[in-house]
N, C-alpha and C positions, 0 to 999 in steps of 0.2 A: 589554437593545432592550425598547421600550414596543408594548404589543400594538395596532395600529391600532385610530386613534376609532370606535366605530360611533355618537355622535349621543348616546350614552343613558348616564346616570351609573353608579354600582354598583347602586344600585334603582331604576334603572327607569328615573328621571325625565329628563325630555330636558335636555342640558347648554345652555346659556348662548350657546354656536357653532350651533346648531340654528335656523335661520331658526322663527319662530313665523308661525301663521298668521294673515291681516290682522286678525281682530275680536279676535284678545288681544291686537291689537298696537295698535287701537284706547283699549281698554280698558287698555292698560298706559299708552297716553300719555297720557290723562283723566287716570287717579290723577297722576299724575307732576305734570302738567300742577295739579292742583288743592293738588297737595303744596307742590309748591313753592308758587303763591301764597297760601297760609295759613302755609309759613315768612316769607314778605318781610313778608304783613301781621302777625305776631309780631313780626318782630325789631325793629321801635321801638315797644319801646311810649310810649304816653302817658304824658306829664308830668302826676303826679298832684301836688296843693295837697300841703302840707306844712301838718296841723292839729295843731296843738299838745296835747299830754297829755291827757286831763285829771285834774291830783289826786289819789287815792285822798281825799280832803278835803280839803274845800274850807277855806281860813284862815278862822276866827272873832275877832269881836271878843272874843263872850263867846261862854264853854264852863258845861256841865251840871254837873253832879254825876261821872256817870256820867263825861263827856269828862278832868273833872280828874282822877278815879280810874285812868280806862286811863293821862295820861301818866303822871302817880306812881308807877302801880304799887301802889296800893293800894287799899284799902277803900272805898265809897261809904260805909258807916258808920267810918271811919277822919274822914270829912271831917265831918260829920252829927255827931262826940262831940268834933269841934276846934270848933264853932260851940256849940254849947252851954255851953262855960268859957273862950269865948272867945279864942281861939288860932286858928290860922293862920289863909291869906288873904283880906281885906275879900272879904265879897260881896255881889250886889246880894237883894232875892227881888222878885222884876216877876210879880203875877196868882197866888202861893202859889206860883211855880216859884225854887228855888234858880240863882243867875248869877253865876258869875264873870268878871271882866273880864278878858281877855287879857295890859294892863299892868302889871296888877294882881299875876296868876301869871306873870311874870315879873323883875318889882321883887320881891317875895317870895323865887322861887328867886335873885338877884343876891343879897343879904337875906344870904340862905342857905347862902352858898357858904364851905367851911371854906376854909380858904387858912394852909397849911403857914408857922408862923415858926421862927428860930430864934432 
């Protein structure tokens, strides 16, 4: 058989069945109303416009030596050596800067493609 309910928990806290003083009820009402309003305002987030992601590197029509070396996983020195012996893809020299046209690089890559024949 259960002992009679004394209105306090085992740790001396009032149980939920015990009437609360008026001031405590007012504070709790204010808190619960505030929580309810906050939850209602957060329930429907505003729709956000989808912004396309910025690519890590922009699409370029001209590549520097460094960019081409990174693309081909080779050294810049190799590209420089090829230019001195007239090997490799065609290049531009504009204001002392060596640049490669993307369309020339892609054509060189296509021409360098090895296809197996049986």
